[in-house]
C-alpha positions in Angstrom: 36.2 4.8 -46.5 37.1 1.1 -46.5 35.5 -1.8 -46.2 37.8 -2.6 -43.0 37.3 0.1 -41.9 33.4 0.1 -42.1 33.9 -3.4 -40.4 36.0 -2.3 -37.1 33.4 0.7 -36.4 30.8 -1.4 -36.0 33.0 -4.3 -34.3 33.9 -1.4 -32.0 30.5 -0.3 -31.4 29.2 -3.8 -30.1 31.9 -4.0 -28.0 30.6 -0.5 -26.4 27.3 -2.4 -26.2 28.0 -5.4 -25.1 29.8 -4.1 -21.8 27.7 -4.5 -18.8 27.6 -1.8 -15.9 28.3 -2.9 -12.5 24.5 -3.8 -11.3 23.1 -1.6 -8.9 20.4 -3.1 -6.4 16.9 -1.3 -6.9 15.1 0.5 -4.6 13.0 -2.3 -5.2 15.0 -5.2 -4.4 15.7 -3.3 -1.2 11.9 -2.7 0.0 11.4 -6.3 -0.8 14.6 -7.9 1.6 13.2 -4.9 4.9 10.4 -6.7 4.2 11.4 -10.0 4.2 14.0 -9.4 7.3 10.4 -7.8 9.2 8.8 -10.9 8.4 11.5 -13.2 10.2 10.4 -10.8 13.6 8.3 -13.5 16.1 4.3 -12.5 15.6 4.0 -11.3 18.9 6.4 -8.4 18.7 4.9 -7.7 15.6 1.5 -7.5 17.5 2.7 -5.7 19.9 4.7 -3.0 17.6 1.5 -3.0 15.0 -0.3 -1.7 18.0 1.3 1.4 19.1 0.5 2.4 15.0 -2.4 4.3 14.0 -5.0 2.7 11.9 -4.1 4.4 8.5 -0.3 3.3 9.3 -1.5 -0.3 10.0 -3.3 0.1 7.0 -0.6 0.7 4.6 1.1 -1.8 6.9 -1.2 -4.2 5.7 -0.7 -3.8 1.9 2.7 -4.0 1.7 2.9 -7.7 1.2 1.0 -11.0 1.1 1.9 -12.3 4.5 1.3 -9.2 6.8 -1.8 -9.0 4.6 -3.3 -12.4 5.8 -1.4 -11.3 9.6 -3.2 -7.8 9.8 -6.8 -8.2 7.5 -8.2 -10.8 9.0 -10.7 -11.4 11.7 -8.2 -13.1 14.6 -6.4 -9.3 14.3 -9.5 -7.5 15.3 -7.7 -6.8 18.9 -4.4 -5.0 17.4 -7.2 -3.3 15.6 -8.5 -1.8 18.3 -5.8 -1.1 20.0 -4.8 1.0 16.9 -8.2 2.8 16.9 -7.2 3.8 20.8 -4.4 5.9 19.2 -6.4 8.1 17.6 -8.4 10.5 20.0 -11.8 10.9 19.3 -12.5 7.7 17.1 -15.9 6.7 17.8 -16.7 2.7 17.6 -17.1 1.5 14.9 -20.7 0.2 13.6 -21.4 -3.1 14.1 -21.6 -4.4 10.5 -18.2 -3.2 8.9 -15.1 -5.2 10.9 -11.8 -2.3 12.5 -10.2 -3.0 8.2 -13.4 -1.7 6.9 -13.9 0.8 9.5 -10.0 2.4 9.2 -10.4 1.9 5.2 -14.1 3.6 5.5 -12.9 6.4 8.1 -8.9 7.1 7.1 -9.0 6.9 3.3 -10.9 9.1 1.1 -11.3 7.5 -2.2 -14.6 6.9 -4.5 -16.3 3.7 -3.6 -17.5 3.4 -7.3 -14.2 4.2 -9.0 -11.6 4.4 -6.0 -10.1 7.8 -7.9 -8.6 9.8 -5.0 -11.0 12.4 -3.2 -8.5 14.4 -1.7 -8.3 16.5 -4.7 -12.0 16.8 -5.6 -14.8 17.6 -2.9 -16.5 14.8 -1.4 -19.9 14.5 -3.4 -21.7 12.2 -1.3 -20.7 10.3 2.1 -23.4 7.2 2.5 -22.6 6.9 6.8 -25.4 4.1 7.2 -23.5 2.0 4.3 -19.8 3.7 4.9 -18.9 4.4 1.5 -18.4 7.9 -0.3 -18.7 8.5 -3.7 -17.6 11.3 -6.9 -19.6 13.7 -8.3 -19.4 12.2 -11.3 -19.9 8.3 -9.9 -23.0 10.1 -8.1 -24.9 11.0 -11.2 -24.3 7.3 -12.8 -26.6 5.9 -9.6 
């Protein structure tokens, strides 16, 4: 191979590497756009929609972005959480020492409060009802 052919080959490789593919919309950008559109809905309508959700769905909605977290995780939104709690039959009233979001987290999220691992795959070793906390066997041994 001559020197000239080697240079031509590297030039061809560089030209292939410098080509860019058409940009695709990522799923993250699409989700961000969807959340931004949701935030443009009037507050009264957003609260009305949230009242038809179950508490576990309202928790997930509140975790989607900072603006929705601020909207649904404050004490002013207790009315929305009470409406959501009524959508689940047989769910008792929360204890006086728990806020509505904390009660929803305790009732619907199966996580260890020590390591935050999901307890869905493993058995719940101990639930402290008066403290409203759950612990897996590994964290319970550390106590």
